[in-house]
N, CA, C and O atoms as CSV, one atom per row, in Angstrom:
chain,resi,resn,atom,element,x,y,z
A,1,MET,N,N,12.821,15.745,-0.888
A,1,MET,CA,C,11.467,16.046,-1.282
A,1,MET,C,C,11.085,15.132,-2.435
A,1,MET,O,O,11.848,14.937,-3.380
A,2,VAL,N,N,9.883,14.578,-2.331
A,2,VAL,CA,C,9.332,13.778,-3.424
A,2,VAL,C,C,7.916,14.264,-3.690
A,2,VAL,O,O,7.276,14.868,-2.829
A,3,GLU,N,N,7.452,13.995,-4.869
A,3,GLU,CA,C,6.092,14.348,-5.240
A,3,GLU,C,C,5.317,13.059,-5.445
A,3,GLU,O,O,5.678,12.237,-6.287
A,4,ILE,N,N,4.246,12.882,-4.669
A,4,ILE,CA,C,3.443,11.671,-4.772
A,4,ILE,C,C,2.063,12.021,-5.319
A,4,ILE,O,O,1.630,13.172,-5.275
A,5,ALA,N,N,1.391,11.010,-5.827
A,5,ALA,CA,C,0.056,11.210,-6.385
A,5,ALA,C,C,-0.932,11.476,-5.265
A,5,ALA,O,O,-1.028,10.703,-4.312
A,6,GLY,N,N,-1.668,12.576,-5.385
A,6,GLY,CA,C,-2.743,12.898,-4.465
A,6,GLY,C,C,-4.066,12.674,-5.166
A,6,GLY,O,O,-4.089,12.375,-6.359
A,7,GLU,N,N,-5.165,12.814,-4.450
A,7,GLU,CA,C,-6.480,12.602,-5.050
A,7,GLU,C,C,-6.740,13.581,-6.190
A,7,GLU,O,O,-7.166,13.168,-7.269
A,8,ALA,N,N,-6.491,14.870,-5.968
A,8,ALA,CA,C,-6.772,15.881,-6.989
A,8,ALA,C,C,-5.520,16.320,-7.747
A,8,ALA,O,O,-5.586,16.634,-8.935
A,9,SER,N,N,-4.399,16.339,-7.065
A,9,SER,CA,C,-3.154,16.798,-7.685
A,9,SER,C,C,-1.971,16.215,-6.913
A,9,SER,O,O,-2.144,15.701,-5.808
A,10,PRO,N,N,-0.777,16.294,-7.487
A,10,PRO,CA,C,0.403,15.796,-6.767
A,10,PRO,C,C,0.624,16.526,-5.446
A,10,PRO,O,O,0.276,17.698,-5.303
A,11,VAL,N,N,1.211,15.808,-4.479
A,11,VAL,CA,C,1.479,16.355,-3.148
A,11,VAL,C,C,2.976,16.257,-2.886
A,11,VAL,O,O,3.570,15.194,-3.066
A,12,ALA,N,N,3.591,17.365,-2.461
A,12,ALA,CA,C,5.007,17.364,-2.100
A,12,ALA,C,C,5.152,16.834,-0.686
A,12,ALA,O,O,4.457,17.279,0.226
A,13,VAL,N,N,6.066,15.870,-0.504
A,13,VAL,CA,C,6.301,15.246,0.800
A,13,VAL,C,C,7.805,15.245,1.061
A,13,VAL,O,O,8.597,14.905,0.183
A,14,GLY,N,N,8.182,15.625,2.265
A,14,GLY,CA,C,9.585,15.569,2.660
A,14,GLY,C,C,9.869,14.251,3.359
A,14,GLY,O,O,9.104,13.835,4.229
A,15,LEU,N,N,10.939,13.600,2.997
A,15,LEU,CA,C,11.332,12.331,3.607
A,15,LEU,C,C,12.640,12.513,4.354
A,15,LEU,O,O,13.521,13.249,3.909
A,16,VAL,N,N,12.764,11.850,5.474
A,16,VAL,CA,C,14.008,11.842,6.227
A,16,VAL,C,C,14.649,10.474,6.006
A,16,VAL,O,O,14.025,9.440,6.245
A,17,VAL,N,N,15.884,10.480,5.553
A,17,VAL,CA,C,16.600,9.232,5.290
A,17,VAL,C,C,17.895,9.225,6.090
A,17,VAL,O,O,18.380,10.273,6.517
A,18,ASP,N,N,18.447,8.036,6.287
A,18,ASP,CA,C,19.700,7.926,7.026
A,18,ASP,C,C,20.880,8.495,6.241
A,18,ASP,O,O,21.747,9.168,6.797
A,19,ALA,N,N,20.896,8.209,4.931
A,19,ALA,CA,C,22.014,8.677,4.108
A,19,ALA,C,C,21.643,8.562,2.637
A,19,ALA,O,O,20.777,7.775,2.255
A,20,VAL,N,N,22.313,9.359,1.829
A,20,VAL,CA,C,22.183,9.261,0.380
A,20,VAL,C,C,23.573,8.981,-0.157
A,20,VAL,O,O,24.502,9.765,0.036
A,21,ASP,N,N,23.700,7.855,-0.828
A,21,ASP,CA,C,24.997,7.466,-1.372
A,21,ASP,C,C,25.238,8.154,-2.708
A,21,ASP,O,O,26.331,8.657,-2.966
A,22,SER,N,N,24.224,8.174,-3.551
A,22,SER,CA,C,24.334,8.829,-4.846
A,22,SER,C,C,22.947,8.973,-5.455
A,22,SER,O,O,21.987,8.350,-5.003
A,23,VAL,N,N,22.860,9.792,-6.473
A,23,VAL,CA,C,21.627,9.966,-7.235
A,23,VAL,C,C,21.918,9.503,-8.648
A,23,VAL,O,O,22.877,9.955,-9.275
A,24,LEU,N,N,21.085,8.598,-9.147
A,24,LEU,CA,C,21.336,7.997,-10.452
A,24,LEU,C,C,20.176,8.212,-11.405
A,24,LEU,O,O,19.024,8.296,-10.980
A,25,ASN,N,N,20.474,8.301,-12.673
A,25,ASN,CA,C,19.471,8.259,-13.724
A,25,ASN,C,C,19.638,6.916,-14.421
A,25,ASN,O,O,20.684,6.637,-15.006
A,26,LEU,N,N,18.606,6.089,-14.355
A,26,LEU,CA,C,18.682,4.770,-14.964
A,26,LEU,C,C,17.939,4.746,-16.285
A,26,LEU,O,O,16.900,5.388,-16.441
A,27,LYS,N,N,18.479,4.004,-17.229
A,27,LYS,CA,C,17.807,3.794,-18.502
A,27,LYS,C,C,16.856,2.620,-18.339
A,27,LYS,O,O,17.054,1.767,-17.474
A,28,GLU,N,N,15.834,2.578,-19.167
A,28,GLU,CA,C,14.825,1.530,-19.058
A,28,GLU,C,C,15.438,0.131,-19.135
A,28,GLU,O,O,14.974,-0.784,-18.455
A,29,GLU,N,N,16.462,-0.038,-19.946
A,29,GLU,CA,C,17.090,-1.358,-20.082
A,29,GLU,C,C,17.887,-1.773,-18.844
A,29,GLU,O,O,18.294,-2.929,-18.731
A,30,GLN,N,N,18.112,-0.847,-17.922
A,30,GLN,CA,C,18.811,-1.155,-16.683
A,30,GLN,C,C,17.844,-1.571,-15.574
A,30,GLN,O,O,18.279,-1.906,-14.472
A,31,ILE,N,N,16.546,-1.553,-15.851
A,31,ILE,CA,C,15.542,-1.866,-14.829
A,31,ILE,C,C,14.833,-3.166,-15.178
A,31,ILE,O,O,14.349,-3.347,-16.295
A,32,GLU,N,N,14.780,-4.068,-14.201
A,32,GLU,CA,C,14.086,-5.347,-14.359
A,32,GLU,C,C,12.918,-5.409,-13.391
A,32,GLU,O,O,12.911,-4.718,-12.372
A,33,LYS,N,N,11.938,-6.230,-13.707
A,33,LYS,CA,C,10.813,-6.437,-12.789
A,33,LYS,C,C,11.313,-7.065,-11.501
A,33,LYS,O,O,12.301,-7.799,-11.493
A,34,ALA,N,N,10.621,-6.767,-10.423
A,34,ALA,CA,C,10.980,-7.349,-9.130
A,34,ALA,C,C,10.702,-8.842,-9.160
A,34,ALA,O,O,9.663,-9.262,-9.671
A,35,PRO,N,N,11.608,-9.656,-8.622
A,35,PRO,CA,C,11.379,-11.105,-8.609
A,35,PRO,C,C,10.317,-11.490,-7.579
A,35,PRO,O,O,9.997,-10.714,-6.679
A,36,VAL,N,N,9.787,-12.676,-7.725
A,36,VAL,CA,C,8.860,-13.213,-6.735
A,36,VAL,C,C,9.716,-13.766,-5.599
A,36,VAL,O,O,10.527,-14.669,-5.803
A,37,PHE,N,N,9.527,-13.213,-4.395
A,37,PHE,CA,C,10.322,-13.646,-3.250
A,37,PHE,C,C,9.730,-14.907,-2.637
A,37,PHE,O,O,10.422,-15.916,-2.497
A,38,SER,N,N,8.477,-14.854,-2.280
A,38,SER,CA,C,7.731,-15.995,-1.761
A,38,SER,C,C,6.274,-15.571,-1.691
A,38,SER,O,O,5.958,-14.398,-1.890
A,39,ALA,N,N,5.405,-16.491,-1.416
A,39,ALA,CA,C,3.979,-16.172,-1.340
A,39,ALA,C,C,3.682,-15.267,-0.149
A,39,ALA,O,O,2.657,-14.585,-0.144
A,40,ARG,N,N,4.548,-15.244,0.857
A,40,ARG,CA,C,4.291,-14.471,2.075
A,40,ARG,C,C,4.829,-13.046,2.017
A,40,ARG,O,O,4.479,-12.225,2.864
A,41,ILE,N,N,5.677,-12.735,1.030
A,41,ILE,CA,C,6.285,-11.408,0.946
A,41,ILE,C,C,5.683,-10.660,-0.230
A,41,ILE,O,O,5.763,-11.113,-1.372
A,42,SER,N,N,5.077,-9.510,0.053
A,42,SER,CA,C,4.476,-8.696,-0.999
A,42,SER,C,C,5.547,-7.862,-1.685
A,42,SER,O,O,6.455,-7.343,-1.037
A,43,ARG,N,N,5.431,-7.743,-2.982
A,43,ARG,CA,C,6.366,-6.897,-3.722
A,43,ARG,C,C,5.651,-5.686,-4.309
A,43,ARG,O,O,6.155,-5.057,-5.239
A,44,ASP,N,N,4.474,-5.355,-3.767
A,44,ASP,CA,C,3.683,-4.241,-4.274
A,44,ASP,C,C,4.454,-2.922,-4.270
A,44,ASP,O,O,4.316,-2.133,-5.205
A,45,CYS,N,N,5.247,-2.669,-3.257
A,45,CYS,CA,C,5.954,-1.390,-3.145
A,45,CYS,C,C,7.280,-1.375,-3.905
A,45,CYS,O,O,7.952,-0.345,-3.955
A,46,ILE,N,N,7.657,-2.502,-4.493
A,46,ILE,CA,C,8.901,-2.558,-5.252
A,46,ILE,C,C,8.571,-2.369,-6.726
A,46,ILE,O,O,7.879,-3.192,-7.327
A,47,GLN,N,N,9.068,-1.283,-7.301
A,47,GLN,CA,C,8.798,-0.971,-8.697
A,47,GLN,C,C,9.669,-1.802,-9.625
A,47,GLN,O,O,9.264,-2.120,-10.743
A,48,GLY,N,N,10.855,-2.152,-9.169
A,48,GLY,CA,C,11.758,-2.957,-9.989
A,48,GLY,C,C,13.132,-2.998,-9.367
A,48,GLY,O,O,13.353,-2.493,-8.266
A,49,LEU,N,N,14.057,-3.612,-10.094
A,49,LEU,CA,C,15.449,-3.693,-9.667
A,49,LEU,C,C,16.309,-2.988,-10.698
A,49,LEU,O,O,16.249,-3.296,-11.888
A,50,GLY,N,N,17.111,-2.037,-10.233
A,50,GLY,CA,C,18.034,-1.344,-11.121
A,50,GLY,C,C,19.386,-2.026,-11.067
A,50,GLY,O,O,19.865,-2.397,-9.995
A,51,LYS,N,N,19.999,-2.189,-12.231
A,51,LYS,CA,C,21.326,-2.812,-12.286
A,51,LYS,C,C,22.320,-1.804,-12.829
A,51,LYS,O,O,22.219,-1.352,-13.969
A,52,VAL,N,N,23.300,-1.456,-11.971
A,52,VAL,CA,C,24.328,-0.494,-12.319
A,52,VAL,C,C,25.671,-1.109,-11.959
A,52,VAL,O,O,25.934,-1.411,-10.795
A,53,GLU,N,N,26.511,-1.290,-12.956
A,53,GLU,CA,C,27.814,-1.924,-12.777
A,53,GLU,C,C,27.615,-3.272,-12.077
A,53,GLU,O,O,26.924,-4.137,-12.615
A,54,ASN,N,N,28.192,-3.469,-10.913
A,54,ASN,CA,C,28.055,-4.737,-10.186
A,54,ASN,C,C,27.075,-4.629,-9.027
A,54,ASN,O,O,27.125,-5.434,-8.097
A,55,LYS,N,N,26.180,-3.637,-9.074
A,55,LYS,CA,C,25.245,-3.417,-7.972
A,55,LYS,C,C,23.811,-3.625,-8.434
A,55,LYS,O,O,23.467,-3.380,-9.590
A,56,VAL,N,N,22.984,-4.084,-7.500
A,56,VAL,CA,C,21.550,-4.188,-7.719
A,56,VAL,C,C,20.890,-3.209,-6.751
A,56,VAL,O,O,21.177,-3.218,-5.554
A,57,ILE,N,N,20.009,-2.372,-7.275
A,57,ILE,CA,C,19.360,-1.331,-6.489
A,57,ILE,C,C,17.862,-1.596,-6.487
A,57,ILE,O,O,17.260,-1.765,-7.548
A,58,ILE,N,N,17.252,-1.635,-5.300
A,58,ILE,CA,C,15.805,-1.831,-5.198
A,58,ILE,C,C,15.136,-0.483,-5.445
A,58,ILE,O,O,15.436,0.500,-4.768
A,59,LEU,N,N,14.228,-0.442,-6.418
A,59,LEU,CA,C,13.508,0.775,-6.753
A,59,LEU,C,C,12.122,0.697,-6.142
A,59,LEU,O,O,11.330,-0.178,-6.491
A,60,LEU,N,N,11.832,1.611,-5.231
A,60,LEU,CA,C,10.541,1.619,-4.554
A,60,LEU,C,C,9.525,2.436,-5.340
A,60,LEU,O,O,9.875,3.418,-5.994
A,61,ASP,N,N,8.272,2.023,-5.272
A,61,ASP,CA,C,7.175,2.795,-5.844
A,61,ASP,C,C,6.806,3.844,-4.805
A,61,ASP,O,O,6.062,3.559,-3.867
A,62,ILE,N,N,7.322,5.047,-4.968
A,62,ILE,CA,C,7.179,6.081,-3.946
A,62,ILE,C,C,5.722,6.448,-3.715
A,62,ILE,O,O,5.358,6.835,-2.604
A,63,ASP,N,N,4.876,6.337,-4.742
A,63,ASP,CA,C,3.455,6.628,-4.554
A,63,ASP,C,C,2.817,5.652,-3.570
A,63,ASP,O,O,1.982,6.048,-2.757
A,64,LEU,N,N,3.206,4.385,-3.639
A,64,LEU,CA,C,2.653,3.409,-2.697
A,64,LEU,C,C,3.291,3.512,-1.320
A,64,LEU,O,O,2.600,3.420,-0.306
A,65,VAL,N,N,4.587,3.699,-1.280
A,65,VAL,CA,C,5.286,3.794,0.005
A,65,VAL,C,C,4.786,4.990,0.810
A,65,VAL,O,O,4.642,4.901,2.029
A,66,CYS,N,N,4.523,6.098,0.140
A,66,CYS,CA,C,4.105,7.325,0.819
A,66,CYS,C,C,2.639,7.650,0.565
A,66,CYS,O,O,2.249,8.815,0.653
A,67,SER,N,N,1.831,6.666,0.258
A,67,SER,CA,C,0.427,6.944,-0.011
A,67,SER,C,C,-0.234,7.530,1.228
A,67,SER,O,O,0.177,7.242,2.352
A,68,LEU,N,N,-1.242,8.339,1.023
A,68,LEU,CA,C,-1.917,8.980,2.155
A,68,LEU,C,C,-2.524,7.945,3.082
A,68,LEU,O,O,-2.618,8.181,4.287
A,69,GLU,N,N,-2.941,6.796,2.548
A,69,GLU,CA,C,-3.483,5.740,3.400
A,69,GLU,C,C,-2.405,5.182,4.324
A,69,GLU,O,O,-2.691,4.776,5.451
A,70,THR,N,N,-1.177,5.164,3.844
A,70,THR,CA,C,-0.055,4.686,4.664
A,70,THR,C,C,0.374,5.741,5.665
A,70,THR,O,O,0.661,5.423,6.819
A,71,VAL,N,N,0.420,6.991,5.235
A,71,VAL,CA,C,0.877,8.082,6.096
A,71,VAL,C,C,-0.078,8.312,7.250
A,71,VAL,O,O,0.347,8.476,8.394
A,72,PHE,N,N,-1.386,8.325,6.947
A,72,PHE,CA,C,-2.396,8.541,7.983
A,72,PHE,C,C,-2.933,7.191,8.428
A,72,PHE,O,O,-3.514,6.461,7.624
A,73,GLU,N,N,-2.749,6.853,9.690
A,73,GLU,CA,C,-3.097,5.534,10.200
A,73,GLU,C,C,-4.536,5.139,9.934
A,73,GLU,O,O,-4.807,3.979,9.622
A,74,ASP,N,N,-5.470,6.084,10.051
A,74,ASP,CA,C,-6.874,5.727,9.856
A,74,ASP,C,C,-7.320,5.885,8.405
A,74,ASP,O,O,-8.491,5.683,8.087
A,75,GLY,N,N,-6.370,6.253,7.511
A,75,GLY,CA,C,-6.695,6.415,6.103
A,75,GLY,C,C,-7.359,7.736,5.763
A,75,GLY,O,O,-7.747,7.952,4.615
A,76,GLN,N,N,-7.498,8.631,6.745
A,76,GLN,CA,C,-8.171,9.916,6.532
A,76,GLN,C,C,-7.182,11.055,6.680
A,76,GLN,O,O,-6.394,11.090,7.625
A,77,GLU,N,N,-7.230,11.983,5.744
A,77,GLU,CA,C,-6.430,13.199,5.872
A,77,GLU,C,C,-7.075,14.101,6.904
A,77,GLU,O,O,-8.287,14.051,7.114
A,78,SER,N,N,-6.262,14.926,7.549
A,78,SER,CA,C,-6.840,15.891,8.489
A,78,SER,C,C,-6.787,17.281,7.925
A,78,SER,O,O,-7.228,18.228,8.576
């Protein structure tokens, strides 16, 4: 379950994922801005990169990934 920004108030949304390896709490100093990949690849949905030990974790902007415009194909809630 995640809570995303709605027009009037937050909306609870359930997500189905393949697997969860772990849940982490990252400190601000462990998060870097997403790099520029190329002019053809948008990084709008990438909030940043988390660095933990020898791993790099892509942090998604859940509000953009699960925005109502994305969830509903025509951009309208029913």
